[in-house]
C-alpha positions, -999 to 999 in steps of 0.1 A, spaced: 160 -471 269 177 -438 262 175 -405 280 190 -371 286 191 -345 313 186 -308 311 199 -293 343 196 -255 348 177 -250 315 161 -216 313 127 -215 298 111 -181 296 132 -168 325 122 -198 345 144 -224 361 139 -261 352 154 -293 363 141 -320 340 148 -356 329 136 -370 296 134 -406 285 125 -426 254 108 -459 264 117 -476 232 143 -474 204 118 -461 179 114 -429 199 76 -434 197 73 -432 235 90 -400 248 84 -387 283 96 -357 302 93 -351 340 106 -319 354 105 -293 381 100 -257 368 99 -225 387 66 -205 383 74 -176 405 105 -154 412 108 -169 447 107 -204 433 133 -194 406 155 -180 433 151 -212 454 160 -235 426 189 -213 414 204 -212 448 208 -250 450 244 -263 449 255 -286 421 252 -315 445 216 -305 455 207 -301 419 220 -336 413 199 -348 442 168 -332 427 176 -348 394 179 -382 410 146 -378 427 130 -370 393 146 -401 378 131 -422 406 97 -407 399 102 -413 361 111 -449 369 78 -454 387 58 -437 359 76 -459 333 68 -491 353 31 -481 352 30 -471 315 49 -502 303 19 -523 311 -1 -504 285 25 -499 257 17 -513 223 47 -532 209 62 -516 178 53 -533 145 
């Protein structure tokens, strides 16, 4: 399993904290779970987080992604 993190990535002037993961080595199964601001107020809220708080949000997203992966793995087709 491989993955990467995009903390503080701006997307069309929005704030996003996201985690991405490949479920296999072939990169066939690629997932992304994130938190993205949709309003100015939400952007300000996310932007105001400390580095430690951003890391906590990222860890919460990783936990959610772990649960999603657990569910999806039951339905994955093995690579040929």
